[in-house]
C-alpha positions as CSV (number, residue, x, y, z in Angstrom):
1,M,-154.4,138.0,-91.2
2,R,-154.8,134.2,-91.5
3,T,-158.3,132.1,-92.5
4,I,-159.3,129.7,-89.7
5,E,-158.1,127.1,-92.0
6,E,-154.5,128.6,-91.9
7,L,-154.4,128.7,-87.8
8,G,-156.1,125.4,-87.7
9,R,-153.4,123.8,-90.2
10,R,-150.5,125.6,-87.9
11,A,-152.2,124.4,-84.9
12,R,-153.0,120.5,-86.3
13,E,-148.8,120.7,-86.8
14,A,-147.8,122.5,-83.4
15,A,-150.4,119.7,-81.1
16,S,-148.3,116.7,-83.1
17,F,-144.9,118.3,-81.6
18,L,-147.0,119.1,-77.7
19,A,-148.5,115.7,-77.6
20,S,-145.1,114.3,-77.3
21,A,-143.1,117.3,-75.2
22,G,-142.4,116.6,-71.4
23,S,-143.2,117.9,-68.6
24,R,-140.0,119.9,-68.1
25,E,-140.3,121.2,-71.7
26,K,-144.0,122.4,-71.1
27,D,-143.0,123.7,-68.2
28,R,-139.8,125.8,-69.4
29,G,-142.3,127.0,-72.2
30,L,-144.7,128.3,-69.4
31,L,-142.3,130.0,-67.1
32,A,-141.4,131.8,-70.6
33,M,-144.8,132.9,-70.8
34,A,-145.2,134.3,-67.3
35,A,-141.6,136.2,-67.6
36,A,-143.1,137.7,-70.7
37,L,-146.1,139.1,-69.6
38,R,-144.0,140.7,-66.5
39,E,-141.5,142.4,-68.8
40,H,-144.1,143.7,-71.5
41,T,-146.5,144.8,-68.5
42,A,-146.3,148.4,-70.2
43,E,-147.2,147.4,-73.2
44,I,-150.4,145.2,-72.1
45,L,-151.1,148.3,-70.5
46,A,-151.1,150.5,-73.4
47,A,-153.4,148.1,-75.2
48,N,-155.9,147.5,-72.7
49,A,-156.6,151.0,-72.4
50,L,-157.3,151.6,-76.0
51,D,-159.7,148.7,-75.4
52,T,-161.1,150.4,-72.1
53,A,-161.6,153.8,-73.6
54,H,-163.7,151.7,-76.5
55,G,-166.0,150.8,-74.2
56,V,-166.7,153.7,-72.3
57,E,-168.2,155.4,-74.9
58,S,-169.8,152.7,-76.5
59,R,-171.5,152.8,-72.7
60,M,-170.3,149.4,-71.6
61,S,-171.8,148.4,-68.0
62,R,-169.7,148.6,-65.0
63,A,-169.4,145.0,-64.3
64,L,-168.6,144.1,-68.0
65,L,-166.0,146.9,-67.6
66,D,-164.8,145.2,-64.5
67,R,-164.0,142.4,-66.9
68,L,-162.2,144.5,-69.4
69,A,-160.1,146.6,-67.6
70,L,-156.4,145.5,-66.5
71,D,-153.8,147.3,-63.8
72,E,-150.2,146.4,-63.1
73,K,-151.5,144.5,-60.3
74,R,-153.8,142.4,-62.3
75,I,-151.1,141.3,-64.8
76,Q,-148.9,140.4,-61.9
77,G,-151.9,138.1,-60.8
78,I,-152.1,136.5,-64.4
79,A,-148.4,136.2,-64.8
80,A,-148.4,134.0,-61.1
81,A,-151.4,132.1,-62.2
82,V,-149.3,130.7,-65.1
83,E,-146.0,130.0,-63.0
84,E,-148.8,128.2,-60.5
85,I,-149.9,126.0,-63.2
86,V,-146.5,124.9,-64.0
87,A,-146.6,123.6,-60.1
88,L,-149.6,121.4,-60.7
89,P,-149.0,117.8,-61.9
90,D,-148.9,117.4,-65.7
91,P,-151.6,115.0,-66.7
92,V,-150.6,113.9,-69.9
93,G,-149.2,109.9,-69.5
94,R,-151.0,109.2,-66.6
95,V,-152.0,105.7,-65.8
96,D,-155.7,105.6,-65.4
97,Q,-156.0,102.0,-64.9
98,G,-154.0,98.7,-66.0
99,S,-154.4,95.3,-66.6
100,V,-152.7,92.0,-68.1
101,R,-155.3,89.4,-69.6
102,P,-155.4,86.1,-69.6
103,N,-154.0,85.7,-72.7
104,G,-150.5,87.5,-71.7
105,L,-151.9,91.3,-73.1
106,S,-151.1,94.3,-71.2
107,I,-153.4,96.7,-71.6
108,T,-153.1,100.2,-70.1
109,R,-155.6,103.4,-70.2
110,V,-153.4,106.8,-70.1
111,R,-154.1,110.4,-70.6
112,V,-153.3,111.9,-73.9
113,P,-154.3,115.5,-75.2
114,L,-157.6,116.0,-76.8
115,G,-155.5,117.8,-79.6
116,V,-156.7,121.3,-80.9
117,A,-158.8,123.1,-78.8
118,G,-160.6,126.4,-79.8
119,I,-161.4,128.6,-77.2
120,I,-164.3,131.4,-78.3
121,Y,-164.8,134.1,-75.5
122,E,-165.7,137.5,-75.0
123,A,-164.6,140.5,-73.0
124,R,-162.5,138.5,-70.6
125,P,-158.1,139.0,-71.7
126,N,-157.3,137.3,-68.7
127,V,-158.9,134.2,-70.0
128,T,-156.5,134.5,-73.2
129,V,-153.4,133.7,-71.1
130,D,-155.4,131.0,-68.9
131,A,-156.6,129.2,-71.8
132,A,-153.4,129.8,-73.2
133,A,-151.4,128.1,-70.5
134,L,-153.9,124.9,-69.5
135,C,-153.4,124.3,-73.2
136,L,-150.2,124.4,-73.1
137,K,-149.6,122.0,-70.0
138,S,-152.1,119.6,-70.9
139,G,-150.4,119.1,-74.2
140,N,-152.8,120.9,-76.4
141,A,-152.7,123.8,-79.4
142,C,-155.2,126.4,-78.7
143,I,-156.6,128.9,-81.0
144,L,-158.2,131.7,-79.1
145,R,-161.2,133.5,-80.5
146,G,-161.8,136.7,-77.9
147,G,-164.3,139.5,-78.4
148,K,-164.1,142.8,-80.1
149,E,-163.7,144.4,-76.7
150,A,-160.4,143.2,-75.3
151,I,-159.2,142.9,-79.2
152,E,-156.4,144.9,-78.7
153,T,-155.2,143.4,-75.4
154,N,-155.8,140.1,-77.0
155,L,-153.4,141.4,-79.6
156,A,-150.8,141.8,-77.1
157,L,-151.3,139.4,-74.6
158,A,-151.0,136.9,-77.6
159,G,-148.2,138.6,-79.3
160,I,-145.9,138.3,-75.8
161,M,-146.7,134.7,-75.4
162,G,-146.2,133.4,-78.8
163,R,-143.2,135.1,-79.2
164,A,-142.0,133.8,-76.1
165,L,-142.7,129.9,-76.4
166,E,-140.8,130.2,-79.9
167,Q,-137.8,131.6,-78.3
168,A,-138.2,128.7,-75.8
169,G,-138.2,126.2,-79.0
170,F,-142.3,125.7,-79.6
171,P,-143.6,125.7,-82.8
172,A,-145.4,129.0,-84.3
173,G,-149.1,127.0,-84.3
174,A,-149.0,126.5,-80.5
175,V,-150.8,129.4,-79.2
176,Q,-152.9,131.5,-81.7
177,L,-155.5,134.0,-81.7
178,V,-158.1,134.6,-84.5
179,E,-157.5,138.6,-85.3
180,D,-160.9,138.6,-86.7
181,T,-163.6,138.8,-84.3
182,S,-166.6,138.8,-86.7
183,R,-169.6,136.4,-85.9
184,E,-168.1,134.7,-89.4
185,T,-165.1,133.8,-88.1
186,S,-166.8,131.9,-85.2
187,R,-169.1,130.2,-87.7
188,E,-165.9,128.9,-89.5
189,M,-164.6,127.5,-86.3
190,M,-167.9,125.8,-85.5
191,R,-167.3,124.0,-89.0
192,A,-163.5,123.2,-88.7
193,N,-163.9,119.5,-88.4
194,G,-160.5,117.5,-88.7
195,L,-158.8,120.8,-87.6
196,I,-160.1,121.3,-84.4
197,D,-160.6,118.7,-82.4
198,V,-163.1,120.9,-79.3
199,L,-164.7,124.4,-79.2
200,I,-165.0,125.4,-75.6
201,P,-167.2,128.7,-75.3
202,R,-166.8,131.1,-72.5
203,G,-169.4,133.7,-72.0
204,G,-172.6,134.5,-71.7
205,A,-176.4,132.4,-72.2
206,G,-176.3,133.9,-76.4
207,L,-172.7,133.0,-77.1
208,I,-172.7,129.8,-75.7
209,R,-176.3,128.8,-76.6
210,A,-174.9,129.9,-80.6
211,V,-172.2,127.5,-80.1
212,V,-173.7,124.4,-78.8
213,E,-176.8,125.0,-81.5
214,N,-174.4,125.6,-84.5
215,S,-171.6,123.8,-84.4
216,T,-170.4,120.6,-85.8
217,V,-167.3,120.0,-83.9
218,P,-167.4,118.6,-80.5
219,V,-168.1,121.4,-77.5
220,I,-167.6,121.6,-73.9
221,Q,-170.8,124.1,-72.8
222,T,-169.6,126.1,-70.0
223,G,-169.8,129.2,-67.9
224,V,-173.7,130.1,-67.9
225,G,-174.8,130.8,-64.0
226,N,-178.1,131.7,-63.5
227,C,-177.2,130.6,-60.0
228,H,-179.4,131.0,-56.6
229,V,-179.1,131.6,-53.2
230,Y,-181.9,129.9,-50.8
231,I,-182.6,131.2,-47.7
232,D,-184.5,128.4,-45.6
233,S,-186.7,128.3,-42.4
234,P,-185.1,128.0,-40.0
235,C,-182.0,129.2,-40.9
236,D,-178.7,131.8,-39.3
237,L,-180.6,134.7,-41.0
238,Q,-177.0,136.9,-40.3
239,M,-175.4,133.9,-42.3
240,G,-177.7,134.3,-45.2
241,V,-177.1,138.0,-45.5
242,R,-173.3,137.8,-45.6
243,I,-173.8,134.9,-48.0
244,I,-176.3,136.4,-50.4
245,E,-173.9,140.0,-49.8
246,N,-170.9,137.7,-51.2
247,A,-172.7,135.7,-53.7
248,K,-173.9,138.5,-55.9
249,C,-171.6,141.6,-54.9
250,S,-167.9,140.5,-54.8
251,R,-168.1,140.2,-58.3
252,P,-171.5,139.9,-60.3
253,S,-170.0,139.8,-63.8
254,V,-168.7,136.2,-63.1
255,C,-170.9,132.6,-63.7
256,N,-171.1,131.6,-60.4
257,A,-172.3,134.8,-59.2
258,A,-176.0,134.6,-57.5
259,E,-178.9,135.9,-60.1
260,T,-181.9,134.9,-57.8
261,L,-182.7,135.2,-54.0
262,L,-185.3,132.2,-53.1
263,V,-186.7,132.9,-49.3
264,H,-188.8,131.0,-47.5
265,R,-192.2,133.0,-46.3
266,E,-191.5,132.3,-42.8
267,V,-188.1,134.5,-42.4
268,A,-189.2,136.5,-45.1
269,E,-190.6,139.8,-43.3
270,E,-187.1,139.6,-41.0
271,F,-184.3,138.6,-43.7
272,L,-185.4,140.5,-46.9
273,P,-184.7,144.1,-44.9
274,L,-181.6,142.5,-43.4
275,A,-180.5,141.8,-47.2
276,K,-181.5,144.8,-49.0
277,A,-179.7,146.9,-46.9
278,A,-176.3,145.2,-47.1
279,L,-177.1,144.9,-50.8
280,D,-178.2,148.8,-51.2
281,R,-174.3,149.3,-50.4
282,Y,-173.5,148.0,-53.3
283,E,-176.5,150.1,-55.0
284,V,-178.1,146.5,-56.2
285,Q,-181.3,146.8,-58.2
286,L,-183.8,144.2,-57.0
287,R,-186.6,142.9,-59.2
288,G,-189.1,141.0,-56.8
289,C,-192.4,139.0,-56.8
290,P,-195.3,140.9,-55.3
291,E,-194.5,139.8,-51.6
292,T,-191.0,141.6,-51.6
293,R,-192.4,144.8,-52.8
294,R,-195.0,144.5,-50.2
295,I,-192.4,143.9,-47.8
296,L,-189.8,145.8,-49.2
297,G,-191.5,148.6,-50.7
298,E,-191.8,150.0,-54.5
299,S,-188.2,150.9,-54.9
300,V,-188.4,147.3,-55.5
301,R,-188.9,146.9,-59.4
302,P,-191.7,143.7,-60.3
303,A,-190.2,140.7,-61.3
304,T,-191.2,139.5,-64.5
305,E,-190.9,135.5,-65.6
306,E,-187.6,136.7,-68.2
307,D,-185.7,138.2,-64.9
308,Y,-185.8,134.6,-63.2
309,A,-184.5,133.4,-66.6
310,T,-182.0,135.7,-67.0
311,E,-178.0,135.5,-65.7
312,F,-177.7,139.3,-65.2
313,G,-173.7,139.5,-64.9
314,D,-174.8,143.0,-63.7
315,Y,-175.5,144.6,-59.9
316,I,-179.2,143.2,-60.4
317,L,-180.9,140.7,-58.1
318,A,-184.0,138.9,-58.9
319,V,-185.6,138.2,-55.4
320,R,-188.9,135.8,-54.7
321,V,-190.3,134.6,-51.5
322,V,-191.5,130.6,-51.5
323,D,-194.2,128.9,-49.2
324,S,-191.5,125.9,-49.0
325,L,-188.6,124.4,-49.7
326,E,-190.0,122.1,-52.2
327,E,-191.1,125.1,-54.2
328,A,-187.9,126.8,-53.6
329,I,-186.3,123.2,-55.5
330,D,-188.8,123.8,-58.0
331,H,-188.4,127.2,-59.0
332,I,-184.4,126.3,-59.3
333,R,-185.4,123.2,-61.1
334,Q,-187.2,125.6,-63.7
335,Y,-184.7,128.1,-64.5
336,S,-181.4,127.0,-63.3
337,T,-178.4,126.3,-66.0
338,G,-177.2,123.7,-63.9
339,H,-173.8,126.0,-62.3
340,S,-174.1,126.7,-58.8
341,E,-177.0,126.5,-56.1
342,A,-177.1,127.5,-52.3
343,I,-179.4,126.6,-49.5
344,V,-179.0,128.4,-46.5
345,T,-180.7,126.5,-44.1
346,S,-180.2,125.1,-39.8
347,D,-182.1,121.8,-40.8
348,Y,-180.0,119.2,-41.8
349,S,-183.1,117.1,-43.3
350,H,-183.1,120.1,-45.4
351,S,-180.2,120.2,-46.7
352,R,-179.8,116.6,-47.6
353,L,-183.0,116.9,-49.5
354,F,-181.5,120.1,-51.5
355,T,-178.2,118.4,-52.5
356,Q,-179.9,115.3,-53.6
357,Q,-182.8,117.3,-55.6
358,V,-181.2,119.9,-57.1
359,D,-179.2,119.1,-60.2
360,A,-176.3,121.3,-60.9
361,A,-172.4,120.8,-61.4
362,A,-171.8,122.5,-57.6
363,V,-174.5,122.2,-54.9
364,Y,-173.8,124.1,-51.5
365,V,-174.7,124.2,-47.8
366,N,-174.4,127.2,-45.9
367,A,-171.8,129.1,-48.4
368,S,-171.6,131.3,-51.1
369,T,-171.6,130.1,-54.9
370,R,-168.6,132.0,-55.7
371,F,-166.6,128.8,-54.2
372,T,-167.0,127.3,-57.9
373,D,-163.8,127.5,-59.6
374,G,-160.9,125.4,-59.9
375,G,-158.5,126.8,-56.8
376,E,-161.1,126.9,-54.6
377,F,-161.6,123.4,-54.9
378,G,-158.3,122.5,-54.9
379,L,-158.0,121.6,-58.2
380,G,-155.6,124.1,-59.4
381,A,-156.0,126.4,-62.2
382,E,-159.2,125.9,-64.7
383,I,-160.8,127.2,-68.5
384,G,-164.2,126.9,-67.3
385,I,-167.0,125.4,-65.3
386,S,-168.8,122.7,-67.2
387,T,-172.2,122.8,-66.8
388,Q,-173.2,119.4,-68.8
389,K,-172.4,116.1,-68.1
390,L,-171.0,113.8,-70.5
391,H,-166.7,114.1,-70.4
392,A,-166.0,116.9,-68.1
393,R,-169.1,118.8,-64.9
394,G,-167.6,121.5,-63.2
395,P,-164.4,122.9,-63.1
396,M,-162.3,122.1,-65.9
397,G,-158.9,121.8,-65.3
398,L,-156.0,120.0,-66.6
399,G,-157.2,116.7,-66.4
400,E,-160.6,117.6,-68.1
401,L,-158.4,118.8,-71.4
402,T,-157.3,115.3,-71.9
403,T,-158.9,112.4,-72.9
404,T,-157.7,108.5,-72.9
405,K,-156.3,105.8,-75.3
406,Y,-155.6,102.3,-74.8
407,I,-151.9,101.2,-75.0
408,V,-151.9,97.5,-75.5
409,L,-149.0,95.4,-75.4
410,G,-148.5,92.1,-77.1
411,S,-146.4,89.5,-77.8
412,G,-147.5,88.0,-81.2
413,Q,-151.2,87.6,-79.6
414,T,-153.7,87.0,-82.5
415,R,-157.8,86.9,-82.5
């Protein structure tokens, strides 16, 4: 079992190779990865069956089991996603800007890889493939550290991709998996300055907070999604029902799922029973303020301060009735993680105020928060949703996995 230092040194060597690899070369490696995943579907499913069995034994939640489980259709989808990355433009070498100075110097700013990316994530084995493919296309070597819940699946996926890349002529350190899932390996990655250029955590609030607070390696913060849907007055109530149903129930374990429903008092009496009827079909547990419980009854649990601050990642929804748009915005300002926030309204001025005053990577008017995704935005595949403001914000695609370098061409100029 290789140490983080060993993995880092191998990745650093591979990063030098990848930095000068051409688009066709990288695309050939991606196609080899996709073909190998399809060819070894049975091996992946057998490994995943071990992980899901352990998940059931450990009483993993329904939503987390959904994140973990793979079937043949999902594996085909993962392989297809790799092939879609092939079709995306290569950001490496793109000229952002250029000029010729009065002294004759030609100065261009070009896109270059970050180098070695460390990805720390939890129980989503598709991240193993997504991260590897995006890093390869953008010219970065990657060190992947998944959670213990998916270790058997991740070992299978990383082994299959690694062998495919080596057969296609890539160095062994291009894609590597940390086999030790103890907390110590995460801490070692956070201190691997000089070996890892950037850490990207993907997972729950606890994981991301631990990486941000303890890492000396630069971190791109992604993924924490305490997202809100606010039902304004006036609005199309049926539209509001469809949006909260989709935002909460289409896939509650993902970071762009809604966790809190805010409802204007003027429409609460009519809207809340409609919303509850839709959410009951998915057995969503509601945790509400006193006014919500007065309207819907004691089947709604009392909401605590912690509930409004929690990313549940499950079929649980906090609910609060507010007196005004301004109160809704204040609530979001207090509890939002800056991921995705939505308003359902028929008032243009309210939509303008909401989009101006709500500070998040994506702000929606009359649409579900579930659209916060690189593919849905027309940006292609992404490694996560950045909720910070420096370097990248929102869906992190290929371009966000690069940095810039100035190329200066002269003819003997001195200063």
